N, CA, C, O and the ligand as a Tripos MOL2 file, in Angstrom:
@<TRIPOS>MOLECULE
protein
  233   231    59     0     0
PROTEIN
NO_CHARGES

@<TRIPOS>ATOM
      1 N          -5.8040    9.9550   -6.3540 N.3       1 MET1
      2 CA         -5.9760   10.9140   -7.4790 C.3       1 MET1
      3 C          -5.2420   12.2280   -7.1520 C.2       1 MET1
      4 O          -5.1990   12.6620   -6.0010 O.2       1 MET1
      5 N          -4.6850   12.8260   -8.1660 N.am      2 ALA2
      6 CA         -3.9940   14.1170   -7.9560 C.3       2 ALA2
      7 C          -4.5880   15.1980   -8.8800 C.2       2 ALA2
      8 O          -4.9050   14.9350  -10.0400 O.2       2 ALA2
      9 N          -4.7270   16.3870   -8.3500 N.am      3 CYS3
     10 CA         -5.2770   17.5110   -9.1160 C.3       3 CYS3
     11 C          -4.2590   17.9920  -10.1520 C.2       3 CYS3
     12 O          -3.0990   18.2200   -9.8090 O.2       3 CYS3
     13 N          -4.6760   18.1500  -11.4160 N.am      4 ARG4
     14 CA         -3.7950   18.6510  -12.4470 C.3       4 ARG4
     15 C          -3.4250   20.1050  -12.2890 C.2       4 ARG4
     16 O          -2.3730   20.5400  -12.7590 O.2       4 ARG4
     17 N          -4.2820   20.8590  -11.6310 N.am      5 LYS5
     18 CA         -4.0430   22.2470  -11.4840 C.3       5 LYS5
     19 C          -3.0880   22.5910  -10.3110 C.2       5 LYS5
     20 O          -2.1010   23.3060  -10.4840 O.2       5 LYS5
     21 N          -3.4170   22.0560   -9.1110 N.am      6 CYS6
     22 CA         -2.5990   22.4820   -7.9570 C.3       6 CYS6
     23 C          -1.7880   21.2770   -7.3950 C.2       6 CYS6
     24 O          -1.0030   21.4530   -6.4640 O.2       6 CYS6
     25 N          -1.9740   20.0670   -7.9530 N.am      7 LYS7
     26 CA         -1.2050   18.9000   -7.5890 C.3       7 LYS7
     27 C          -1.5930   18.3320   -6.2040 C.2       7 LYS7
     28 O          -0.8670   17.5100   -5.6430 O.2       7 LYS7
     29 N          -2.7020   18.7630   -5.6790 N.am      8 PHE8
     30 CA         -3.1470   18.2200   -4.4170 C.3       8 PHE8
     31 C          -3.6150   16.7790   -4.5720 C.2       8 PHE8
     32 O          -4.3120   16.4560   -5.5340 O.2       8 PHE8
     33 N          -3.2350   15.8970   -3.6230 N.am      9 VAL9
     34 CA         -3.6150   14.5230   -3.7050 C.3       9 VAL9
     35 C          -4.8560   14.2880   -2.8410 C.2       9 VAL9
     36 O          -4.8700   14.5940   -1.6490 O.2       9 VAL9
     37 N          -5.9080   13.7310   -3.4810 N.am     10 THR10
     38 CA         -7.1570   13.5220   -2.7750 C.3      10 THR10
     39 C          -7.7420   12.1720   -3.1640 C.2      10 THR10
     40 O          -7.4000   11.5880   -4.1930 O.2      10 THR10
     41 N          -8.6460   11.6940   -2.2930 N.am     11 THR11
     42 CA         -9.3330   10.4490   -2.5940 C.3      11 THR11
     43 C         -10.7420   10.7340   -3.1560 C.2      11 THR11
     44 O         -11.4420    9.8220   -3.5950 O.2      11 THR11
     45 N         -11.1290   11.9910   -3.1320 N.am     12 GLY12
     46 CA        -12.4080   12.3900   -3.6510 C.3      12 GLY12
     47 C         -12.4160   12.5950   -5.1430 C.2      12 GLY12
     48 O         -11.4140   12.3510   -5.8140 O.2      12 GLY12
     49 N         -13.5680   13.0540   -5.6840 N.am     13 LYS13
     50 CA        -13.6820   13.3030   -7.1070 C.3      13 LYS13
     51 C         -13.4260   14.7770   -7.4720 C.2      13 LYS13
     52 O         -13.2450   15.1300   -8.6380 O.2      13 LYS13
     53 N         -13.4180   15.6170   -6.4300 N.am     14 VAL14
     54 CA        -13.1900   17.0550   -6.7020 C.3      14 VAL14
     55 C         -12.0320   17.5060   -5.7760 C.2      14 VAL14
     56 O         -11.9520   17.1020   -4.6160 O.2      14 VAL14
     57 N         -11.1640   18.3330   -6.3170 N.am     15 CYS15
     58 CA        -10.0740   18.8410   -5.5170 C.3      15 CYS15
     59 C         -10.6010   19.7930   -4.3960 C.2      15 CYS15
     60 O         -11.3110   20.7590   -4.6750 O.2      15 CYS15
     61 N         -10.2320   19.4920   -3.1280 N.am     16 PRO16
     62 CA        -10.7370   20.3160   -2.0390 C.3      16 PRO16
     63 C         -10.0740   21.7100   -2.0060 C.2      16 PRO16
     64 O         -10.5930   22.6290   -1.3720 O.2      16 PRO16
     65 N          -8.9420   21.8560   -2.6830 N.am     17 VAL17
     66 CA         -8.1980   23.1200   -2.6260 C.3      17 VAL17
     67 C          -8.6780   24.1140   -3.7040 C.2      17 VAL17
     68 O          -9.0120   25.2580   -3.3980 O.2      17 VAL17
     69 N          -8.7050   23.6720   -4.9260 N.am     18 CYS18
     70 CA         -9.0410   24.6110   -6.0280 C.3      18 CYS18
     71 C         -10.4290   24.2490   -6.6560 C.2      18 CYS18
     72 O         -10.8550   24.8680   -7.6310 O.2      18 CYS18
     73 N         -11.0870   23.2760   -6.0960 N.am     19 LYS19
     74 CA        -12.4500   22.8630   -6.5220 C.3      19 LYS19
     75 C         -12.5160   22.3360   -7.9930 C.2      19 LYS19
     76 O         -13.5760   22.2780   -8.6160 O.2      19 LYS19
     77 N         -11.3440   21.9670   -8.4850 N.am     20 SER20
     78 CA        -11.2700   21.4470   -9.8850 C.3      20 SER20
     79 C         -11.5950   19.9720   -9.8980 C.2      20 SER20
     80 O         -11.2560   19.2490   -8.9620 O.2      20 SER20
     81 N         -12.2510   19.5180  -10.9520 N.am     21 SER21
     82 CA        -12.5660   18.0900  -11.1000 C.3      21 SER21
     83 C         -11.5850   17.4490  -12.1050 C.2      21 SER21
     84 O         -11.7950   16.3290  -12.5700 O.2      21 SER21
     85 N         -10.5020   18.1980  -12.4260 N.am     22 ASP22
     86 CA         -9.5040   17.7660  -13.3580 C.3      22 ASP22
     87 C          -8.4600   16.9790  -12.6060 C.2      22 ASP22
     88 O          -7.3490   17.4550  -12.3690 O.2      22 ASP22
     89 N          -8.8390   15.7350  -12.2230 N.am     23 LEU23
     90 CA         -7.9680   14.8980  -11.4440 C.3      23 LEU23
     91 C          -7.4080   13.7380  -12.2920 C.2      23 LEU23
     92 O          -8.0460   13.2860  -13.2430 O.2      23 LEU23
     93 N          -6.2010   13.2680  -11.9260 N.am     24 THR24
     94 CA         -5.6180   12.2050  -12.6700 C.3      24 THR24
     95 C          -5.0310   11.1350  -11.7630 C.2      24 THR24
     96 O          -4.4910   11.4540  -10.7040 O.2      24 THR24
     97 N          -5.1290    9.8490  -12.1660 N.am     25 PRO25
     98 CA         -4.5480    8.7900  -11.3730 C.3      25 PRO25
     99 C          -3.0350    8.6470  -11.6980 C.2      25 PRO25
    100 O          -2.3140    7.9250  -11.0090 O.2      25 PRO25
    101 N          -2.5790    9.3390  -12.7420 N.am     26 ASP26
    102 CA         -1.1840    9.2570  -13.1550 C.3      26 ASP26
    103 C          -0.3340   10.3480  -12.5120 C.2      26 ASP26
    104 O          -0.1450   11.4270  -13.0730 O.2      26 ASP26
    105 N           0.1710   10.0360  -11.3200 N.am     27 TRP27
    106 CA          1.0410   10.9870  -10.6580 C.3      27 TRP27
    107 C           2.1350   10.1970   -9.9220 C.2      27 TRP27
    108 O           1.9720    9.0070   -9.6510 O.2      27 TRP27
    109 N           3.2470   10.8680   -9.6020 N.am     28 SER28
    110 CA          4.3370   10.1800   -8.8900 C.3      28 SER28
    111 C           4.9960   11.1240   -7.9280 C.2      28 SER28
    112 O           5.0290   12.3400   -8.1200 O.2      28 SER28
    113 N           5.5260   10.5180   -6.8740 N.am     29 GLY29
    114 CA          6.2020   11.3540   -5.8490 C.3      29 GLY29
    115 C           5.1990   12.0480   -4.9820 C.2      29 GLY29
    116 O           4.1170   12.4360   -5.4240 O.2      29 GLY29
    117 N           5.5800   12.1980   -3.7330 N.am     30 VAL30
    118 CA          4.5870   12.8440   -2.8640 C.3      30 VAL30
    119 C           5.3320   13.8240   -1.9160 C.2      30 VAL30
    120 O           6.4030   13.5110   -1.3960 O.2      30 VAL30
    121 N           4.7500   14.9730   -1.7200 N.am     31 ALA31
    122 CA          5.2880   15.9500   -0.8230 C.3      31 ALA31
    123 C           4.2380   16.2600    0.2270 C.2      31 ALA31
    124 O           3.1280   16.6840   -0.0950 O.2      31 ALA31
    125 N           4.6040   16.0430    1.5060 N.am     32 LEU32
    126 CA          3.6720   16.2850    2.5920 C.3      32 LEU32
    127 C           3.9620   17.7410    3.1260 C.2      32 LEU32
    128 O           5.0220   18.0160    3.6900 O.2      32 LEU32
    129 N           3.0390   18.5750    2.9310 N.am     33 VAL33
    130 CA          3.2380   19.9630    3.3800 C.3      33 VAL33
    131 C           2.4160   20.2240    4.6800 C.2      33 VAL33
    132 O           1.1860   20.1630    4.6900 O.2      33 VAL33
    133 N           3.1310   20.5010    5.7170 N.am     34 VAL34
    134 CA          2.4570   20.7650    6.9820 C.3      34 VAL34
    135 C           2.4390   22.2500    7.3430 C.2      34 VAL34
    136 O           1.5660   22.7310    8.0640 O.2      34 VAL34
    137 N           3.4320   22.9460    6.8170 N.am     35 ASP35
    138 CA          3.5290   24.3840    7.0960 C.3      35 ASP35
    139 C           3.9020   25.1330    5.8190 C.2      35 ASP35
    140 O           5.0710   25.4570    5.6110 O.2      35 ASP35
    141 N           2.9120   25.4090    4.9600 N.am     36 PRO36
    142 CA          3.1460   25.9990    3.6580 C.3      36 PRO36
    143 C           3.9670   27.2980    3.6550 C.2      36 PRO36
    144 O           4.7650   27.5440    2.7510 O.2      36 PRO36
    145 N           3.7490   28.1160    4.6860 N.am     37 SER37
    146 CA          4.4170   29.4090    4.7010 C.3      37 SER37
    147 C           5.9350   29.2730    5.0260 C.2      37 SER37
    148 O           6.7110   30.1860    4.7460 O.2      37 SER37
    149 N           6.3350   28.1490    5.6040 N.am     38 HIS38
    150 CA          7.7540   27.9880    5.9440 C.3      38 HIS38
    151 C           8.3940   26.7900    5.1880 C.2      38 HIS38
    152 O           9.5090   26.3710    5.4980 O.2      38 HIS38
    153 N           7.6850   26.2790    4.2320 N.am     39 SER39
    154 CA          8.1970   25.1280    3.5230 C.3      39 SER39
    155 C           8.8000   25.5140    2.1540 C.2      39 SER39
    156 O           8.1500   26.1770    1.3460 O.2      39 SER39
    157 N          10.0620   25.0840    1.9090 N.am     40 GLN40
    158 CA         10.6860   25.4260    0.6370 C.3      40 GLN40
    159 C           9.9890   24.6820   -0.5290 C.2      40 GLN40
    160 O           9.8510   25.2080   -1.6340 O.2      40 GLN40
    161 N           9.5620   23.4520   -0.2360 N.am     41 ILE41
    162 CA          8.8620   22.6570   -1.3080 C.3      41 ILE41
    163 C           7.5640   23.3860   -1.6670 C.2      41 ILE41
    164 O           7.2210   23.5260   -2.8410 O.2      41 ILE41
    165 N           6.8480   23.8470   -0.6340 N.am     42 ALA42
    166 CA          5.5820   24.5260   -0.9070 C.3      42 ALA42
    167 C           5.7730   25.7660   -1.7150 C.2      42 ALA42
    168 O           4.9810   26.0650   -2.6080 O.2      42 ALA42
    169 N           6.8430   26.5110   -1.4030 N.am     43 ARG43
    170 CA          7.1350   27.7100   -2.1800 C.3      43 ARG43
    171 C           7.4520   27.4340   -3.6330 C.2      43 ARG43
    172 O           7.0230   28.1420   -4.5440 O.2      43 ARG43
    173 N           8.2520   26.3350   -3.8170 N.am     44 THR44
    174 CA          8.6310   25.9220   -5.1890 C.3      44 THR44
    175 C           7.4170   25.4920   -6.0100 C.2      44 THR44
    176 O           7.3140   25.7980   -7.1980 O.2      44 THR44
    177 N           6.4970   24.7760   -5.3530 N.am     45 LEU45
    178 CA          5.3160   24.2570   -6.0600 C.3      45 LEU45
    179 C           4.1690   25.2920   -6.0750 C.2      45 LEU45
    180 O           3.1610   25.1050   -6.7560 O.2      45 LEU45
    181 N           4.3430   26.3580   -5.3290 N.am     46 GLY46
    182 CA          3.2370   27.3660   -5.2330 C.3      46 GLY46
    183 C           2.1010   26.9170   -4.4540 C.2      46 GLY46
    184 O           0.9500   27.1970   -4.7890 O.2      46 GLY46
    185 N           2.4000   26.1810   -3.3550 N.am     47 ILE47
    186 CA          1.3350   25.6150   -2.5010 C.3      47 ILE47
    187 C           1.0340   26.5640   -1.3280 C.2      47 ILE47
    188 O           1.9450   27.0650   -0.6690 O.2      47 ILE47
    189 N          -0.2480   26.7940   -1.0860 N.am     48 THR48
    190 CA         -0.6760   27.6630    0.0110 C.3      48 THR48
    191 C          -1.4580   26.8970    1.0640 C.2      48 THR48
    192 O          -1.6230   27.3750    2.1860 O.2      48 THR48
    193 N          -1.9410   25.7120    0.7130 N.am     49 GLU49
    194 CA         -2.7960   24.9010    1.6460 C.3      49 GLU49
    195 C          -1.9390   23.7420    2.1030 C.2      49 GLU49
    196 O          -1.1680   23.1900    1.3180 O.2      49 GLU49
    197 N          -2.0640   23.3660    3.3710 N.am     50 LYS50
    198 CA         -1.3180   22.1710    3.8230 C.3      50 LYS50
    199 C          -2.0060   20.9110    3.3480 C.2      50 LYS50
    200 O          -3.2180   20.9030    3.1330 O.2      50 LYS50
    201 N          -1.2420   19.8460    3.1830 N.am     51 GLY51
    202 CA         -1.7840   18.6110    2.7190 C.3      51 GLY51
    203 C          -0.7470   17.7880    1.9670 C.2      51 GLY51
    204 O           0.4590   18.0080    2.0830 O.2      51 GLY51
    205 N          -1.2580   16.8280    1.1880 N.am     52 LYS52
    206 CA         -0.3740   15.9410    0.4500 C.3      52 LYS52
    207 C          -0.4020   16.3330   -1.0240 C.2      52 LYS52
    208 O          -1.4730   16.5030   -1.6060 O.2      52 LYS52
    209 N           0.7810   16.4760   -1.6240 N.am     53 TYR53
    210 CA          0.8430   16.9260   -3.0050 C.3      53 TYR53
    211 C           1.7010   15.9750   -3.8300 C.2      53 TYR53
    212 O           2.6540   15.3830   -3.3230 O.2      53 TYR53
    213 N           1.3530   15.8350   -5.1020 N.am     54 ALA54
    214 CA          2.1310   15.0550   -6.0290 C.3      54 ALA54
    215 C           3.2610   15.9120   -6.5770 C.2      54 ALA54
    216 O           3.1000   17.1060   -6.8330 O.2      54 ALA54
    217 N           4.4190   15.2610   -6.7510 N.am     55 LEU55
    218 CA          5.5570   16.0270   -7.3060 C.3      55 LEU55
    219 C           5.4790   16.0980   -8.8050 C.2      55 LEU55
    220 O           5.8940   17.0810   -9.4180 O.2      55 LEU55
    221 N           4.9440   15.0450   -9.3970 N.am     56 ARG56
    222 CA          4.7820   15.0160  -10.8500 C.3      56 ARG56
    223 C           3.3450   14.5480  -11.2000 C.2      56 ARG56
    224 O           2.8590   13.5270  -10.7140 O.2      56 ARG56
    225 N           2.7200   15.3250  -12.0390 N.am     57 VAL57
    226 CA          1.4020   14.9760  -12.5360 C.3      57 VAL57
    227 C           1.4080   14.9210  -14.0650 C.2      57 VAL57
    228 O           1.9110   15.8420  -14.7080 O.2      57 VAL57
    229 N           0.8640   13.8690  -14.6510 N.am     58 THR58
    230 CA          0.8830   13.7310  -16.0950 C.3      58 THR58
    231 C          -0.5390   13.8580  -16.6420 C.2      58 THR58
    232 O          -0.7460   13.7710  -17.8520 O.2      58 THR58
    233 ZN         -6.5360   21.4630   -7.1650 Zn       59 ZN59
@<TRIPOS>BOND
     1     1     2 1
     2     2     3 1
     3     3     4 2
     4     3     5 am
     5     5     6 1
     6     6     7 1
     7     7     8 2
     8     7     9 am
     9     9    10 1
    10    10    11 1
    11    11    12 2
    12    11    13 am
    13    13    14 1
    14    14    15 1
    15    15    16 2
    16    15    17 am
    17    17    18 1
    18    18    19 1
    19    19    20 2
    20    19    21 am
    21    21    22 1
    22    22    23 1
    23    23    24 2
    24    23    25 am
    25    25    26 1
    26    26    27 1
    27    27    28 2
    28    27    29 am
    29    29    30 1
    30    30    31 1
    31    31    32 2
    32    31    33 am
    33    33    34 1
    34    34    35 1
    35    35    36 2
    36    35    37 am
    37    37    38 1
    38    38    39 1
    39    39    40 2
    40    39    41 am
    41    41    42 1
    42    42    43 1
    43    43    44 2
    44    43    45 am
    45    45    46 1
    46    46    47 1
    47    47    48 2
    48    47    49 am
    49    49    50 1
    50    50    51 1
    51    51    52 2
    52    51    53 am
    53    53    54 1
    54    54    55 1
    55    55    56 2
    56    55    57 am
    57    57    58 1
    58    58    59 1
    59    59    60 2
    60    59    61 am
    61    61    62 1
    62    62    63 1
    63    63    64 2
    64    63    65 am
    65    65    66 1
    66    66    67 1
    67    67    68 2
    68    67    69 am
    69    69    70 1
    70    70    71 1
    71    71    72 2
    72    71    73 am
    73    73    74 1
    74    74    75 1
    75    75    76 2
    76    75    77 am
    77    77    78 1
    78    78    79 1
    79    79    80 2
    80    79    81 am
    81    81    82 1
    82    82    83 1
    83    83    84 2
    84    83    85 am
    85    85    86 1
    86    86    87 1
    87    87    88 2
    88    87    89 am
    89    89    90 1
    90    90    91 1
    91    91    92 2
    92    91    93 am
    93    93    94 1
    94    94    95 1
    95    95    96 2
    96    95    97 am
    97    97    98 1
    98    98    99 1
    99    99   100 2
   100    99   101 am
   101   101   102 1
   102   102   103 1
   103   103   104 2
   104   103   105 am
   105   105   106 1
   106   106   107 1
   107   107   108 2
   108   107   109 am
   109   109   110 1
   110   110   111 1
   111   111   112 2
   112   111   113 am
   113   113   114 1
   114   114   115 1
   115   115   116 2
   116   115   117 am
   117   117   118 1
   118   118   119 1
   119   119   120 2
   120   119   121 am
   121   121   122 1
   122   122   123 1
   123   123   124 2
   124   123   125 am
   125   125   126 1
   126   126   127 1
   127   127   128 2
   128   127   129 am
   129   129   130 1
   130   130   131 1
   131   131   132 2
   132   131   133 am
   133   133   134 1
   134   134   135 1
   135   135   136 2
   136   135   137 am
   137   137   138 1
   138   138   139 1
   139   139   140 2
   140   139   141 am
   141   141   142 1
   142   142   143 1
   143   143   144 2
   144   143   145 am
   145   145   146 1
   146   146   147 1
   147   147   148 2
   148   147   149 am
   149   149   150 1
   150   150   151 1
   151   151   152 2
   152   151   153 am
   153   153   154 1
   154   154   155 1
   155   155   156 2
   156   155   157 am
   157   157   158 1
   158   158   159 1
   159   159   160 2
   160   159   161 am
   161   161   162 1
   162   162   163 1
   163   163   164 2
   164   163   165 am
   165   165   166 1
   166   166   167 1
   167   167   168 2
   168   167   169 am
   169   169   170 1
   170   170   171 1
   171   171   172 2
   172   171   173 am
   173   173   174 1
   174   174   175 1
   175   175   176 2
   176   175   177 am
   177   177   178 1
   178   178   179 1
   179   179   180 2
   180   179   181 am
   181   181   182 1
   182   182   183 1
   183   183   184 2
   184   183   185 am
   185   185   186 1
   186   186   187 1
   187   187   188 2
   188   187   189 am
   189   189   190 1
   190   190   191 1
   191   191   192 2
   192   191   193 am
   193   193   194 1
   194   194   195 1
   195   195   196 2
   196   195   197 am
   197   197   198 1
   198   198   199 1
   199   199   200 2
   200   199   201 am
   201   201   202 1
   202   202   203 1
   203   203   204 2
   204   203   205 am
   205   205   206 1
   206   206   207 1
   207   207   208 2
   208   207   209 am
   209   209   210 1
   210   210   211 1
   211   211   212 2
   212   211   213 am
   213   213   214 1
   214   214   215 1
   215   215   216 2
   216   215   217 am
   217   217   218 1
   218   218   219 1
   219   219   220 2
   220   219   221 am
   221   221   222 1
   222   222   223 1
   223   223   224 2
   224   223   225 am
   225   225   226 1
   226   226   227 1
   227   227   228 2
   228   227   229 am
   229   229   230 1
   230   230   231 1
   231   231   232 2
@<TRIPOS>SUBSTRUCTURE
     1 MET1         2 RESIDUE 1 A MET
     2 ALA2         6 RESIDUE 1 A ALA
     3 CYS3        10 RESIDUE 1 A CYS
     4 ARG4        14 RESIDUE 1 A ARG
     5 LYS5        18 RESIDUE 1 A LYS
     6 CYS6        22 RESIDUE 1 A CYS
     7 LYS7        26 RESIDUE 1 A LYS
     8 PHE8        30 RESIDUE 1 A PHE
     9 VAL9        34 RESIDUE 1 A VAL
    10 THR10       38 RESIDUE 1 A THR
    11 THR11       42 RESIDUE 1 A THR
    12 GLY12       46 RESIDUE 1 A GLY
    13 LYS13       50 RESIDUE 1 A LYS
    14 VAL14       54 RESIDUE 1 A VAL
    15 CYS15       58 RESIDUE 1 A CYS
    16 PRO16       62 RESIDUE 1 A PRO
    17 VAL17       66 RESIDUE 1 A VAL
    18 CYS18       70 RESIDUE 1 A CYS
    19 LYS19       74 RESIDUE 1 A LYS
    20 SER20       78 RESIDUE 1 A SER
    21 SER21       82 RESIDUE 1 A SER
    22 ASP22       86 RESIDUE 1 A ASP
    23 LEU23       90 RESIDUE 1 A LEU
    24 THR24       94 RESIDUE 1 A THR
    25 PRO25       98 RESIDUE 1 A PRO
    26 ASP26      102 RESIDUE 1 A ASP
    27 TRP27      106 RESIDUE 1 A TRP
    28 SER28      110 RESIDUE 1 A SER
    29 GLY29      114 RESIDUE 1 A GLY
    30 VAL30      118 RESIDUE 1 A VAL
    31 ALA31      122 RESIDUE 1 A ALA
    32 LEU32      126 RESIDUE 1 A LEU
    33 VAL33      130 RESIDUE 1 A VAL
    34 VAL34      134 RESIDUE 1 A VAL
    35 ASP35      138 RESIDUE 1 A ASP
    36 PRO36      142 RESIDUE 1 A PRO
    37 SER37      146 RESIDUE 1 A SER
    38 HIS38      150 RESIDUE 1 A HIS
    39 SER39      154 RESIDUE 1 A SER
    40 GLN40      158 RESIDUE 1 A GLN
    41 ILE41      162 RESIDUE 1 A ILE
    42 ALA42      166 RESIDUE 1 A ALA
    43 ARG43      170 RESIDUE 1 A ARG
    44 THR44      174 RESIDUE 1 A THR
    45 LEU45      178 RESIDUE 1 A LEU
    46 GLY46      182 RESIDUE 1 A GLY
    47 ILE47      186 RESIDUE 1 A ILE
    48 THR48      190 RESIDUE 1 A THR
    49 GLU49      194 RESIDUE 1 A GLU
    50 LYS50      198 RESIDUE 1 A LYS
    51 GLY51      202 RESIDUE 1 A GLY
    52 LYS52      206 RESIDUE 1 A LYS
    53 TYR53      210 RESIDUE 1 A TYR
    54 ALA54      214 RESIDUE 1 A ALA
    55 LEU55      218 RESIDUE 1 A LEU
    56 ARG56      222 RESIDUE 1 A ARG
    57 VAL57      226 RESIDUE 1 A VAL
    58 THR58      230 RESIDUE 1 A THR
    59 ZN59       233 GROUP 0 **** ****
């Protein structure tokens, strides 16, 4: 499942990053962010927490 708000990928029912329950199984592509402050992908997606993120969420 991927969070519609911050695109974080989680197996739970609530997003651990933004605490949103607005999750969707319809997502594609994955970006693994290990160092958000030095990652270009993280900057582009507006990611501040490390973890797994979906590139596209519908
Ligand atoms: Zn979220």
